[in-house]
C-alpha positions in Angstrom: -7.0 148.0 163.9 -7.1 151.7 162.9 -9.8 152.7 160.4 -8.9 155.6 158.3 -11.7 158.0 157.0 -11.6 161.3 154.5 -14.5 163.7 155.1 -15.7 167.3 154.9 -16.6 168.9 158.0 -19.2 171.5 157.6 -20.4 172.0 161.2 -20.3 171.1 165.2 -22.6 171.6 168.3 -22.2 171.4 171.9 -25.1 169.8 173.5 -26.2 170.1 177.2 -28.4 168.1 179.3 -29.4 166.5 182.5 -28.6 162.8 182.7 -29.1 160.4 185.3 -26.5 157.5 184.9 -27.5 153.9 185.5 -25.3 152.8 188.4 -24.0 148.9 188.9 -26.8 148.2 190.6 -29.3 149.7 188.2 -30.1 152.3 190.5 -30.2 156.0 188.6 -29.1 158.8 191.2 -29.8 162.3 190.9 -29.4 163.6 187.6 -26.0 165.6 186.9 -25.4 168.1 184.0 -23.5 166.3 180.9 -22.4 167.6 177.4 -21.6 165.9 174.5 -19.6 167.3 171.2 -21.6 166.7 167.8 -19.1 166.8 164.5 -21.9 166.8 161.0 -20.2 165.6 157.9 -21.0 166.6 154.4 -22.1 163.5 153.4 -24.7 163.4 156.4 -23.1 161.6 158.9 -22.5 162.7 162.2 -20.0 162.0 165.0 -21.1 162.2 168.8 -18.5 162.3 171.4 -19.9 162.1 175.3 -19.2 160.3 178.7 -20.7 156.7 178.7 -23.5 156.2 180.8 -22.7 153.7 182.7 -21.4 156.3 185.1 -17.4 154.8 184.7 -16.7 158.4 183.0 -15.1 157.0 180.5 -15.3 158.6 176.8 -17.1 157.0 174.1 -18.3 157.8 170.6 -20.5 156.7 168.0 -21.5 157.3 164.1 -24.6 157.8 162.7 -26.8 159.1 159.6 -29.4 161.5 161.7 -30.1 164.7 159.9 -28.5 167.1 162.9 -28.6 171.3 162.9 -25.4 172.4 164.0 -24.8 176.0 166.1 -21.0 176.4 165.2 -19.2 176.3 161.6 -15.3 176.0 160.6 -14.1 179.7 160.1 -12.8 179.3 156.6 -16.0 177.4 155.5 -16.1 173.4 155.0 -13.0 171.5 156.1 -11.4 168.4 154.5 -10.6 166.4 157.5 -8.5 163.1 158.1 -10.0 160.6 160.6 -8.0 157.9 162.5 -10.0 155.7 164.6 -9.0 152.7 166.4 -12.0 151.5 168.7 -10.1 148.6 170.4 -7.8 151.1 172.0 -10.2 153.7 172.6 -8.8 156.6 170.4 -10.0 158.7 167.8 -8.1 161.6 166.1 -9.5 164.2 163.4 -6.6 166.3 161.8 -7.5 169.3 159.3 -6.1 167.6 155.9 -4.6 171.0 155.0 -2.5 172.5 157.6 -2.7 169.0 160.1 -4.0 170.6 162.9 -5.4 168.8 165.4 -9.5 169.2 165.0 -10.4 166.6 167.9 -8.7 163.8 170.0 -10.1 161.3 171.9 -9.2 158.6 174.2 -11.1 156.7 177.1 -9.9 159.4 179.8 -10.3 162.6 178.0 -11.3 164.6 175.0 -9.3 167.2 173.1 -11.2 169.8 171.1 -10.5 173.0 169.1 -13.0 175.1 169.6 -11.0 178.0 168.1 -11.3 176.5 164.6 -15.0 177.2 164.7 -17.1 180.5 164.5 -21.0 180.6 166.0 -24.1 180.5 164.2 -27.3 182.2 165.0 -28.4 178.9 166.3 -26.0 178.7 169.1 -27.3 178.7 172.7 -24.4 179.6 175.0 -26.7 177.7 178.5 -28.4 174.7 179.4 -32.0 174.9 177.8 -34.6 173.8 180.2 -38.2 173.7 178.8 -41.0 174.3 181.1 -44.6 173.2 180.1 -47.4 174.8 181.3 -51.3 175.5 180.6 -54.6 174.1 181.0 -55.2 170.3 182.1 -55.5 167.9 179.2 -53.6 169.6 176.6 -50.7 167.0 176.5 -48.0 168.0 179.0 -47.0 164.9 180.3 -48.0 162.7 177.2 -45.4 164.6 175.4 -42.9 164.8 178.6 -43.2 160.8 178.6 -42.0 160.8 174.5 -39.2 163.0 175.5 -38.4 160.6 178.6 -38.2 157.8 176.4 -35.3 159.7 174.2 -33.3 160.0 177.4 -34.4 163.5 178.3 -34.9 163.8 182.4 -38.6 165.1 183.2 -39.6 166.7 186.4 -43.4 166.8 186.7 -44.2 169.4 189.8 -47.3 167.6 190.6 -45.0 164.5 191.9 -44.1 166.4 194.8 -45.9 168.2 197.4 -43.3 170.8 197.8 -40.6 171.8 194.9 -37.0 170.6 195.5 -34.3 173.1 196.3 -32.7 172.4 193.0 -34.9 171.1 189.9 -32.1 169.3 187.9 -34.2 168.1 184.6 -34.2 169.2 180.8 -38.2 169.4 180.9 -40.5 170.6 183.7 -43.9 169.8 183.2 -46.1 172.6 185.3 -49.1 170.5 186.8 -52.2 172.3 188.1 -52.7 170.7 191.2 -50.6 173.8 193.2 -52.8 176.8 192.2 -50.3 178.8 194.0 -47.4 177.3 192.2 -45.9 180.1 189.6 -43.6 179.8 186.7 -41.1 182.5 189.1 -41.0 179.3 191.7 -40.1 177.0 189.4 -37.3 179.3 187.6 -36.1 180.2 191.3 -35.0 176.5 191.8 -33.3 176.3 188.5 -29.3 175.8 188.7 -26.9 178.5 187.6 -26.3 178.1 183.7 -29.3 177.0 182.0 -31.7 178.9 180.3 -35.4 178.8 181.0 -37.7 178.3 177.7 -41.3 178.9 178.5 -44.0 176.9 176.1 -47.6 177.4 177.2 -50.3 174.7 175.8 -53.6 176.1 174.6 -56.4 175.1 172.1 -55.6 176.6 168.8 -58.8 179.0 169.0 -58.0 180.6 172.6 -54.6 181.8 171.0 -56.4 182.7 167.9 -59.0 184.8 169.9 -56.1 186.3 171.8 -54.7 187.5 168.4 
C-alpha cells in the first residue's frame, strides 16, 4: 500500500560511523564504516535511510520525532516535497513539489540521493569523527564509553590489549593509563584514512580553572 505525504524539508545530514553488523550466527565481525542519510522536516519529523544492521546489505528507512541538528540545507530555502512510501515493496520516493525533481529515491538495493540540491552549513564535518577520550583514571572515560556503546557506537579501550591493533576501527577510543608510554600520536597513527580525530580530555574542573 502506497502512502502519500506532503512535508517541508529544512535540512539534511550524512552521518558516518563504525558498525559491527550482527550475522545470522549472532557473531559481530570486525567493524566496518557505514553511513546514513537523515532528512529533517519542518514539522519536527526525521527520515533516516541506512543499510540494515543484519549484514544483508538491504536498504531500510525509519521515521522518528527526535530533534536532530543538520549540516546541510536546501539551496533555495525550505523545500515543499511530496513523499511516496511503499513499505511492502521497499520503495520510497521524495520529489520537490514545485519542480518534480527527485530529492531521494530508495529501493531495497540502492539509494539515489541528490546532494546538489543542498548547501553546507558551518556544522558540516566532511570526515567521520573519532573521539579520543584521555585523562586521569576515575574520571568516567570508560563509563561514558559504555553509555555510548548502548547507543550503538563502537568503543575501543586501549587497556583491553597489550599491543594496539594495526588499524583501530571505532567511533570512540578510550585511552587508558595502563601503558604509560602510549601517546595520542600512537593512537592517531592507527586510525584509518578519512577520519577526523577529536581529542577530549577528562580532568577535574579545578585543574582546568587553575590552568586558566
